[in-house]
BAKOL-896963 format. One record per residue (C-alpha): x, y, z. Coordinates in steps of 0.25 Angstrom, whole numbers. Example, Ala and Ser with C-alpha at 12.3 -4.5 7.8 and 13.67 -1.06 7.14 Angstrom:
BEGIN
+-------+-------+-------+
!    c1 !    c2 !    c3 !
+-------+-------+-------+
!    49 !   -18 !    31 !
!    55 !    -4 !    29 !
+-------+-------+-------+
//
This chain:
BEGIN
+-------+-------+-------+
!    c1 !    c2 !    c3 !
+-------+-------+-------+
!   -59 !  -179 !  -226 !
!   -58 !  -164 !  -223 !
!   -57 !  -159 !  -209 !
!   -66 !  -149 !  -203 !
!   -59 !  -136 !  -200 !
!   -67 !  -126 !  -192 !
!   -68 !  -112 !  -197 !
!   -59 !  -101 !  -191 !
!   -71 !   -94 !  -185 !
!   -76 !  -107 !  -179 !
!   -62 !  -110 !  -173 !
!   -61 !   -96 !  -167 !
!   -75 !   -97 !  -161 !
!   -71 !  -111 !  -155 !
!   -58 !  -104 !  -149 !
!   -66 !   -93 !  -143 !
!   -76 !  -102 !  -137 !
!   -65 !  -109 !  -130 !
!   -59 !   -97 !  -124 !
!   -71 !   -93 !  -115 !
!   -71 !  -106 !  -106 !
!   -56 !  -103 !  -103 !
!   -58 !   -89 !  -100 !
!   -70 !   -92 !   -90 !
!   -60 !   -98 !   -79 !
!   -51 !   -86 !   -80 !
!   -63 !   -76 !   -79 !
!   -68 !   -83 !   -67 !
!   -54 !   -83 !   -60 !
!   -53 !   -68 !   -63 !
!   -67 !   -66 !   -56 !
!   -63 !   -74 !   -44 !
!   -50 !   -66 !   -42 !
!   -58 !   -53 !   -43 !
!   -68 !   -58 !   -33 !
!   -58 !   -62 !   -23 !
!   -51 !   -49 !   -23 !
!   -63 !   -44 !   -16 !
!   -62 !   -55 !    -5 !
!   -54 !   -56 !     7 !
!   -54 !   -50 !    21 !
!   -61 !   -37 !    24 !
!   -50 !   -27 !    27 !
!   -54 !   -13 !    32 !
!   -49 !    -3 !    21 !
!   -49 !    11 !    27 !
!   -48 !    18 !    14 !
!   -58 !    10 !     6 !
!   -71 !    17 !     0 !
!   -79 !     4 !    -1 !
!   -82 !     3 !    14 !
!   -90 !    15 !    17 !
!   -93 !    18 !    31 !
!  -104 !    29 !    30 !
!  -115 !    34 !    21 !
!  -106 !    43 !    13 !
!   -96 !    32 !     9 !
!  -108 !    23 !     6 !
!  -113 !    34 !    -4 !
!   -99 !    34 !   -10 !
!   -98 !    19 !   -11 !
!  -112 !    18 !   -18 !
!  -106 !    27 !   -29 !
!   -94 !    18 !   -30 !
!  -104 !     6 !   -32 !
!  -112 !    14 !   -42 !
!   -99 !    17 !   -50 !
!   -94 !     3 !   -49 !
!  -107 !    -4 !   -54 !
!  -108 !     6 !   -65 !
!   -93 !     4 !   -69 !
!   -96 !   -11 !   -69 !
!  -108 !   -10 !   -78 !
!  -100 !    -2 !   -88 !
!   -88 !   -11 !   -87 !
!   -96 !   -23 !   -89 !
!  -103 !   -17 !  -101 !
!   -91 !   -12 !  -108 !
!   -84 !   -25 !  -106 !
!   -96 !   -33 !  -111 !
!   -97 !   -23 !  -123 !
!   -82 !   -25 !  -126 !
!   -83 !   -41 !  -125 !
!   -96 !   -41 !  -134 !
!   -90 !   -32 !  -145 !
!   -77 !   -40 !  -145 !
!   -84 !   -53 !  -147 !
!   -96 !   -49 !  -155 !
!   -88 !   -41 !  -165 !
!   -74 !   -48 !  -166 !
!   -68 !   -50 !  -179 !
!   -72 !   -64 !  -186 !
!   -65 !   -62 !  -199 !
!   -57 !   -52 !  -207 !
!   -68 !   -43 !  -212 !
!   -70 !   -30 !  -205 !
!   -83 !   -29 !  -197 !
!   -94 !   -19 !  -201 !
!   -89 !    -5 !  -198 !
!  -100 !     4 !  -192 !
!   -98 !    19 !  -188 !
!  -105 !    18 !  -174 !
!  -118 !    15 !  -167 !
!  -127 !    25 !  -162 !
!  -133 !    16 !  -152 !
!  -120 !    13 !  -145 !
!  -116 !    28 !  -145 !
!  -129 !    31 !  -138 !
!  -127 !    19 !  -128 !
!  -113 !    23 !  -124 !
!  -118 !    37 !  -122 !
!  -130 !    34 !  -113 !
!  -124 !    22 !  -105 !
!  -112 !    31 !   -99 !
!  -122 !    42 !   -97 !
!  -131 !    33 !   -88 !
!  -119 !    27 !   -81 !
!  -114 !    42 !   -77 !
!  -128 !    45 !   -72 !
!  -128 !    33 !   -64 !
!  -115 !    37 !   -57 !
!  -117 !    52 !   -57 !
!  -131 !    52 !   -50 !
!  -127 !    45 !   -37 !
!  -114 !    52 !   -37 !
!  -120 !    66 !   -38 !
!  -130 !    62 !   -27 !
!  -119 !    57 !   -18 !
!  -111 !    70 !   -20 !
!  -122 !    79 !   -17 !
!  -126 !    71 !    -5 !
!  -112 !    71 !     1 !
!  -110 !    86 !    -2 !
!  -123 !    90 !     5 !
!  -119 !    81 !    18 !
!  -106 !    89 !    19 !
!  -113 !   102 !    20 !
!  -121 !    97 !    33 !
!  -121 !   108 !    43 !
!  -123 !    99 !    55 !
!  -111 !    90 !    52 !
!   -99 !    87 !    61 !
!   -88 !    95 !    55 !
!   -74 !    91 !    54 !
!   -63 !   100 !    47 !
!   -52 !    92 !    40 !
!   -39 !   100 !    36 !
!   -31 !    93 !    26 !
!   -16 !    96 !    29 !
!    -3 !    90 !    24 !
!    -4 !    78 !    27 !
!   -14 !    77 !    38 !
!   -28 !    81 !    42 !
!   -32 !    91 !    53 !
!   -46 !    87 !    58 !
!   -54 !    98 !    65 !
!   -68 !    98 !    72 !
!   -73 !   112 !    71 !
!   -85 !   110 !    80 !
!   -77 !   103 !    91 !
!   -69 !   113 !    99 !
!   -56 !   109 !   105 !
!   -61 !   114 !   118 !
!   -76 !   116 !   120 !
!   -73 !   127 !   131 !
!   -64 !   134 !   121 !
!   -69 !   133 !   107 !
!   -59 !   143 !   103 !
!   -48 !   132 !   103 !
!   -53 !   127 !    90 !
!   -59 !   114 !    86 !
!   -54 !   100 !    88 !
!   -43 !    97 !    78 !
!   -36 !    84 !    76 !
!   -29 !    77 !    64 !
!   -30 !    65 !    55 !
!   -41 !    58 !    63 !
!   -56 !    62 !    62 !
!   -64 !    58 !    74 !
!   -79 !    58 !    71 !
!   -91 !    54 !    79 !
!   -99 !    43 !    73 !
!  -112 !    48 !    66 !
!  -106 !    62 !    63 !
!  -110 !    69 !    50 !
!   -96 !    74 !    47 !
!   -92 !    85 !    38 !
!   -77 !    87 !    35 !
!   -73 !   101 !    31 !
!   -60 !    98 !    23 !
!   -49 !   109 !    21 !
!   -35 !   110 !    16 !
!   -24 !   121 !    15 !
!   -13 !   113 !     8 !
!   -17 !   104 !    -4 !
!   -29 !    96 !    -8 !
!   -32 !    84 !     1 !
!   -44 !    74 !     1 !
!   -51 !    69 !    14 !
!   -56 !    55 !    12 !
!   -61 !    44 !    22 !
!   -65 !    33 !    12 !
!   -75 !    26 !    21 !
!   -82 !    38 !    26 !
!   -82 !    48 !    14 !
!   -77 !    51 !     0 !
!   -65 !    60 !    -3 !
!   -65 !    76 !    -1 !
!   -54 !    85 !    -5 !
!   -48 !    94 !     5 !
!   -45 !   107 !    -3 !
!   -37 !   119 !     1 !
!   -45 !   131 !     2 !
!   -59 !   124 !     1 !
!   -67 !   116 !    12 !
!   -73 !   103 !     7 !
!   -83 !    95 !    15 !
!   -84 !    80 !    18 !
!   -95 !    73 !    25 !
!   -99 !    60 !    30 !
!  -106 !    53 !    42 !
!   -97 !    45 !    52 !
!  -106 !    33 !    53 !
!   -97 !    22 !    58 !
!   -87 !    22 !    69 !
!   -73 !    19 !    65 !
!   -60 !    24 !    59 !
!   -59 !    28 !    44 !
!   -46 !    32 !    37 !
!   -45 !    44 !    28 !
!   -35 !    50 !    19 !
!   -31 !    61 !    10 !
!   -36 !    57 !    -4 !
!   -29 !    68 !   -12 !
!   -14 !    68 !   -14 !
!    -9 !    80 !    -6 !
!     6 !    78 !    -5 !
!    17 !    69 !     1 !
!     9 !    63 !    12 !
!    -4 !    62 !     6 !
!    -5 !    47 !     8 !
!    -3 !    50 !    23 !
!   -14 !    60 !    25 !
!   -23 !    50 !    32 !
!   -34 !    52 !    43 !
!   -44 !    44 !    51 !
!   -59 !    46 !    53 !
!   -63 !    40 !    67 !
!   -78 !    39 !    69 !
!   -81 !    37 !    83 !
!   -93 !    37 !    92 !
!   -98 !    50 !    98 !
!   -92 !    48 !   112 !
!   -79 !    44 !   106 !
!   -79 !    57 !    98 !
!   -82 !    65 !   110 !
!   -71 !    58 !   118 !
!   -61 !    61 !   107 !
!   -65 !    76 !   107 !
!   -63 !    76 !   122 !
!   -50 !    70 !   121 !
!   -45 !    79 !   111 !
!   -48 !    91 !   120 !
!   -41 !    85 !   132 !
!   -27 !    89 !   135 !
!   -16 !    77 !   133 !
!   -15 !    69 !   145 !
!    -1 !    73 !   148 !
!    -4 !    73 !   163 !
!   -15 !    70 !   173 !
!   -20 !    85 !   173 !
!   -26 !    89 !   160 !
!   -26 !   104 !   165 !
!   -11 !   103 !   164 !
!    -9 !    95 !   151 !
!    -2 !   104 !   142 !
!     7 !   104 !   130 !
!    19 !   108 !   139 !
!    18 !    94 !   145 !
!    22 !    88 !   131 !
!    36 !    85 !   128 !
!    44 !    98 !   124 !
!    46 !    92 !   110 !
!    31 !    94 !   108 !
!    34 !   108 !   106 !
!    39 !   105 !    92 !
!    25 !   101 !    89 !
!    17 !   113 !    95 !
!    18 !   122 !    82 !
!    10 !   111 !    74 !
!     2 !   103 !    83 !
!    -9 !   105 !    94 !
!   -13 !    96 !   106 !
!   -27 !    99 !   112 !
!   -28 !   102 !   126 !
!   -14 !   108 !   127 !
!    -7 !   121 !   123 !
!    -2 !   115 !   111 !
!   -10 !   125 !   102 !
!     0 !   132 !    94 !
!    -1 !   125 !    81 !
!   -11 !   129 !    71 !
!   -23 !   121 !    66 !
!   -31 !   121 !    53 !
!   -26 !   126 !    40 !
!   -15 !   136 !    40 !
!   -12 !   145 !    28 !
!     1 !   136 !    25 !
!    -1 !   121 !    26 !
!    13 !   118 !    30 !
!    17 !   130 !    39 !
!    11 !   142 !    46 !
!    17 !   155 !    51 !
!    15 !   157 !    66 !
!    20 !   169 !    73 !
!    29 !   172 !    62 !
!    35 !   158 !    63 !
!    33 !   147 !    52 !
!    29 !   134 !    59 !
!    23 !   121 !    54 !
!     8 !   121 !    51 !
!    -2 !   115 !    60 !
!     0 !   100 !    62 !
!   -10 !    89 !    67 !
!   -17 !    92 !    81 !
!   -10 !    82 !    91 !
!   -22 !    81 !   100 !
!   -25 !    66 !   103 !
!   -14 !    62 !    94 !
!   -12 !    49 !   101 !
!   -26 !    45 !    98 !
!   -24 !    46 !    83 !
!   -21 !    33 !    75 !
!   -11 !    39 !    66 !
!     0 !    50 !    65 !
!     4 !    58 !    53 !
!   -10 !    57 !    47 !
!   -10 !    42 !    46 !
!     4 !    39 !    42 !
!     8 !    32 !    56 !
!     0 !    25 !    67 !
!     0 !    33 !    79 !
!    10 !    26 !    88 !
!    21 !    31 !    96 !
!    31 !    24 !    87 !
!    25 !    31 !    75 !
!    24 !    44 !    82 !
!    39 !    44 !    84 !
!    41 !    41 !    70 !
!    32 !    53 !    66 !
!    40 !    62 !    75 !
!    54 !    58 !    70 !
!    51 !    56 !    55 !
!    39 !    64 !    52 !
!    44 !    69 !    38 !
!    48 !    55 !    35 !
!    35 !    48 !    39 !
!    26 !    58 !    32 !
!    31 !    65 !    20 !
!    29 !    80 !    19 !
!    24 !    81 !    33 !
!    25 !    96 !    39 !
!    28 !    91 !    53 !
!    43 !    93 !    55 !
!    52 !    82 !    60 !
!    58 !    87 !    73 !
!    66 !    74 !    75 !
!    81 !    76 !    72 !
!    89 !    69 !    82 !
!   102 !    69 !    74 !
!   103 !    84 !    73 !
!    98 !    86 !    88 !
!    88 !    97 !    84 !
!    75 !    89 !    83 !
!    67 !    81 !    93 !
!    75 !    70 !   100 !
!    70 !    55 !   101 !
!    67 !    58 !   116 !
!    58 !    70 !   112 !
!    51 !    62 !   101 !
!    48 !    51 !   111 !
!    42 !    62 !   120 !
!    34 !    67 !   109 !
!    29 !    54 !   105 !
!    24 !    51 !   119 !
!    17 !    64 !   120 !
!    10 !    63 !   107 !
!     5 !    49 !   110 !
!     0 !    54 !   123 !
!   -10 !    64 !   116 !
!   -22 !    56 !   120 !
!   -33 !    55 !   131 !
!   -28 !    48 !   144 !
!   -40 !    38 !   142 !
!   -36 !    35 !   128 !
!   -40 !    40 !   114 !
!   -55 !    41 !   111 !
!   -61 !    30 !   102 !
!   -49 !    21 !   104 !
!   -58 !     9 !   107 !
!   -68 !    12 !    96 !
!   -57 !    14 !    84 !
!   -46 !     4 !    87 !
!   -47 !    -7 !    77 !
!   -57 !     0 !    68 !
!   -60 !    -9 !    56 !
!   -63 !     3 !    48 !
!   -49 !     8 !    45 !
!   -37 !     1 !    51 !
!   -24 !    10 !    52 !
!   -14 !     7 !    41 !
!    -2 !    14 !    47 !
!     9 !     7 !    55 !
!    19 !    10 !    65 !
!    32 !    16 !    59 !
!    46 !    14 !    65 !
!    54 !    27 !    66 !
!    66 !    19 !    61 !
!    59 !    15 !    49 !
!    58 !    30 !    44 !
!    70 !    34 !    37 !
!    74 !    47 !    30 !
!    77 !    61 !    33 !
!    71 !    65 !    46 !
!    74 !    80 !    45 !
!    63 !    90 !    47 !
+-------+-------+-------+
//
């Protein structure tokens, strides 16, 4: 009796038919893993772009969604075409399939379909760009000037004089923390005199380049109170990663209190009429060429953008260029443009090991006890005490509102001075 032997094609079909049931559990496992990657506790991510906090970032998020779904449609279509082609036209024998030159229908299709997809992406993108550009030219906006330096940010409020009785003193100027009243339609005027930076607050706006010799504008409405992290998004040198800043959106009364505190002399004694820089430690004299303190006669240091970003000539003498304004320094969350949390311990580290903590910083290192020519440990302690006292006697404005903000927790930690090693020479 002869035995039935299935044809090769029938055996191959049987083998192929048995593969799919084995693949289904594997595909299901992959799907579960992918879904689980999106689960877990909700953690605030200060640099995420998928938690928009105002209308402008909602517009940007909508563009992301359009791009995502268009990409998903293209991906699924391409993969389906590949699978269909591989299965439908697989080789069944040794004979070559019929050779054709091309298909006019297919050529028309793969020309029209990408054109339609590009239009779907282009039209809303162009509308959003023109909308945001028009908003940045608003004449009645709340203006804030931002100067990108190496490697920190000078924040200037040109419409808010340092002293309303003497507007000639210039505008209110601070560093690395932008304080805004809630609901303000803010326009940032961005400038630089060194290299290209990029001003970016992911939860409040898109990126805008800060160009030497050219003013760029960035607009958004500060809709929700909170603390938002920003950073330089354009590589600009050795400490680019530590060119961070914060945007604090506070109620109007908190903003007014901050302005009043900025104008008030440091509480060095009980009589504000005699509060003066001469009451600071003598070692603070090393800081006068670069830093200012409002309400005192520490007004020697320049501000703004000098011709040379690193050094300026003053009365025939070359001195370091303008550094951050130290007014209300003790009320800032970080020092060194976000590199360290603002604590007495970290302030000591910053003063003793400046060039080790932040690469390329222009601030000289005056601490040199072995040689006996720099500041001593006692003088550093006096400076730390003085700098940490630069705040209102009744406390910093907005402390109760902003402490523990869920929008953007600080990601910097205290650093022990003994942990910093290396050459500490100026």
